[in-house]
C-alpha positions in Angstrom: 54.3 2.9 -17.7 53.8 -0.6 -16.3 51.0 0.5 -14.0 49.3 2.2 -16.9 49.4 -1.0 -19.0 48.2 -3.0 -16.1 45.2 -0.5 -15.5 44.3 -0.6 -19.1 44.3 -4.4 -19.2 42.1 -4.4 -16.1 39.7 -2.0 -17.7 39.5 -4.0 -20.9 38.8 -7.1 -18.8 36.0 -5.4 -16.8 34.4 -4.0 -20.0 34.1 -7.5 -21.4 32.2 -8.9 -18.5 28.8 -8.5 -20.2 30.0 -8.5 -23.8 27.9 -10.4 -26.3 29.0 -13.6 -27.7 29.3 -14.5 -31.4 26.2 -13.5 -33.4 25.0 -10.8 -31.0 27.6 -8.1 -31.9 25.2 -5.6 -33.3 22.1 -6.5 -31.3 20.1 -4.2 -29.1 21.2 -4.2 -25.5 19.2 -3.6 -22.3 19.8 -4.3 -18.6 17.2 -6.0 -16.3 17.1 -7.3 -12.7 14.6 -10.1 -11.8 14.3 -11.3 -8.3 17.9 -10.2 -7.6 19.5 -11.6 -10.6 21.0 -9.0 -13.0 21.2 -9.6 -16.7 22.4 -7.7 -19.8 20.1 -8.8 -22.6 21.3 -8.8 -26.2 18.5 -9.4 -28.8 18.2 -9.5 -32.5 15.3 -10.8 -34.5 14.1 -14.2 -33.1 17.0 -14.7 -30.7 18.1 -13.3 -27.4 21.0 -13.7 -25.1 21.1 -13.1 -21.4 24.4 -12.5 -19.7 24.3 -12.7 -15.9 26.2 -9.7 -14.5 26.1 -10.6 -10.7 27.5 -13.4 -8.7 25.0 -15.9 -7.3 24.9 -19.5 -6.3 21.6 -20.8 -7.8 20.5 -23.8 -9.7 20.4 -23.4 -13.5 16.6 -23.9 -13.6 16.1 -20.9 -11.3 18.5 -18.7 -13.3 17.0 -19.9 -16.6 13.5 -18.7 -15.3 14.8 -15.4 -14.2 16.8 -14.9 -17.6 13.8 -15.8 -19.5 11.6 -13.1 -17.7 14.4 -10.6 -18.3 14.5 -11.6 -22.1 10.7 -11.3 -22.4 10.8 -7.9 -20.6 13.5 -6.7 -23.0 11.8 -8.0 -26.2 8.0 -8.3 -25.6 8.4 -11.8 -27.2 7.7 -15.2 -25.4 10.7 -17.4 -24.7 10.3 -20.7 -26.4 13.4 -22.6 -25.3 16.9 -21.8 -23.8 20.3 -23.3 -23.9 23.5 -22.3 -22.1 24.9 -22.2 -18.6 24.6 -20.2 -15.3 26.5 -17.2 -16.9 25.1 -17.0 -20.5 21.8 -18.3 -21.8 20.6 -18.0 -25.4 16.9 -18.2 -26.2 14.7 -18.7 -29.3 11.8 -16.3 -29.3 8.2 -16.4 -30.4 7.4 -12.9 -31.5 3.8 -13.5 -32.7 0.9 -11.1 -32.2 0.6 -11.8 -28.5 2.9 -9.8 -26.2 4.6 -12.0 -23.7 3.8 -11.4 -20.0 6.7 -10.0 -17.9 6.3 -12.4 -15.1 5.3 -15.7 -16.7 7.6 -18.3 -18.4 6.7 -21.6 -20.0 9.8 -22.7 -21.9 12.3 -25.7 -22.2 15.9 -25.4 -21.1 17.8 -27.7 -23.4 21.2 -29.2 -22.4 23.8 -31.7 -23.4 22.9 -35.2 -24.5 19.2 -34.3 -25.1 18.5 -33.1 -21.5 15.4 -31.0 -21.3 14.1 -29.2 -18.2 10.8 -27.3 -18.2 11.1 -23.8 -17.0 7.8 -22.7 -15.7 6.9 -19.6 -13.7 3.6 -17.9 -13.0 2.8 -14.4 -12.0 1.8 -13.7 -8.4 
């Protein structure tokens, strides 16, 4: 019986690895890989959340660029700005008439204490 309880607890923990955070519970879900970084994207309205599902040691700016591309692929909207950390990033989207390119990003990563880092990627 103890083994069963242990295995059940392990399965629950593994199932929660790419679970959405508060506010994205009923959101649409898709999975994307960009330049070797894997993300589960949750999006609802003008917001999207990227949960990184693989282990990597990269700078937050690099991961933010990849996450933004994955969010644009999932939603068709342009990422305006992002906030979060290397595991979970939340973005505000601009879902105007123009469809966002799937390989270009021009957004701002917002951090603590007013920190702002431009996240710019171009196709090619």
